[in-house]
N, C-alpha and C positions, 0 to 999 in steps of 0.2 A: 328542661335543663339536661335531662339524660341524653336527648337527641344531640344537644350541643357538645357535651362531652364525648359522645361516640364519633361525631363528625370531626372534632379536634384530634382525638387519638388516631383516627384513620388517616387524616392529613399528615400528622407527624410520621407515622409508620409507613404510609404508602406514598406520600408526596415526593421524597427524593428518587424513588424508583420510577414514578411517573415522569418526573422531570428528566431523568436519565434517558428514558426510553424515547422522549420526544425531542431530545436535542439532536440537531444535524439530520443528515439524510441516511442514516444507517440504523442498525438495530443493536441492542446490547449484545447479541451473539457475536457481533463483529469485533468487539473489543474485550471480551471477557477472557480470551486465551490467546497465546501466540498463534495457534492454528487458525483461530477465527479471524484475527487481524491480517494474517498472511493470505488467507483465502480471499478476503475482501480486497486486499491490496491488488491481487491479480484480476479479480472480477471487475473493478472499477474501469480498468483500461481496455478490457475486452469488449468488442461492440460489433454490430452488424454495420455494413456500409450505410453511410448517411446518418448514423446515430452518434451523438457526442459521448465523450467519456462521462462516467457518472461522478460529476463534480461534488454534488452535495454529499454522497456517500464517501467520497475521497476526503473531503473536509472533515467529515465525522471521524475518520480513522487517523488523521494527521493532528499533531499538536498545532495550535494556532501560530506558533513561531517556527514551524518546520522548515528545514532547508532541503532543497532538491539540488542534486548536481549530476551533470552528465559529462562522462569522460569522452573526449573527441580527439581525433587527429587532425592537426593543422595542416595547411597547405604544404608546408615544408616537411611534414612527417613527424613533427614534434607533437608530444602530448599536451593537450590543453584541457580546461575544465570550464564548463558553463554552469554558473550557480544561479539559483533564483528561489523565490518563495514558491509555495504550492499554487497560489493564485496565478502567478506569472507563469508557472508551467502550464496550467490549464488554458491561460489565454493564448499561449503560443502553440501548444500541442493537443489540447482537448477538444478541438473543433471536430464536427463530423467529416469523415474522410470518404473518398470515392470507393476505397476498397475495404472490406472487413478486416478486423484485427483481433486476433485472440492470443492471449499469452497465459502460460501456467507454469507452475513450479515443477521441476523435475528432480530436484535434490536440494536438501537443506542442511547446513551445519549451523547449530546454535551454540553460542557462547553466553552464558548468563552468570551475573553476580548481583545479588540483592535485587534492587528494583530495575536494573539495567540489563538489556539483552542486545547482542549483536547477532544478526542472522546473515550468513552467506546463502543467498537463495539463487540457485541456478534455474534459468528460464528457458522456455522454448516459445517461439512465435510462429503462427501460421494464418492463413486466411480463412480457416474454419475451425470449429472447435475440435481439438484432437487431430487436425489435418496435417498435411506435409509441412515439415518445419522449414521456414525459410531463414530463421535467425535463432541464435542462441547467445547466451551471455550470463553475466552474474550481477545480481542486485546485492549491494552491501547495505543493509537496512539496520538502522539503530532505533531501539524502542525504550520507552519507559513506562513502568507501572506505578501509578500514583496511589495504589492501595484501593482504587475503585475500578480501574480499567487500564488497558494498554493504549499508549499513544505511539504513533510513529513520529519521532523527532527529526530524523534525516534519512536520506538514501542517496546513493550514487550508483550508477551502473556503467558497465562496459560490455561491449558486444564482441563476438568473433569478428575477425577481419584478417587480412594477410598478415601472417606472423604472430597473430594473437589468437590462441585457441583455449577454451576452457580446460583447465588441468584436470587430470583423471581423478584427483581427490575430490572434485567438486561435481562429479558425474555420478549417476547411479550405477550400482555394480551390475 
């Protein structure tokens, strides 16, 4: 009887942590803090040539109903937007590429109120970790903390191009 009581107590106390740690393709460290989830956000897209993006870990850090958006320039020069689910994003952009791709954060501006956070995350991209930058831009990332963990609920990005440069306020000093 004592063994059953101990087993039941361990299940009640440790069960939620075990389930939490086993869900998705990431770790609890990915979602405990804003730093953790933003590090994971960039790590999932960075990859060697021939490797796919880490879809399972990306699904772990995103809310199941997350929205992804990409700002683009239309053929006539007008601003357009492409919106999709995270699954659609991976179906379209997550496949292995011929060239390596590495992206990392170079500056961050956080605005937070209660359980909601908005992050302006300036990024740099290269073909090797910390290598020569071929692209820069800003990710606008919206997050929610449900009391247990952080979730990315949506993001949109825009990249440097003719006439559009990252403003000084979003660059490191």
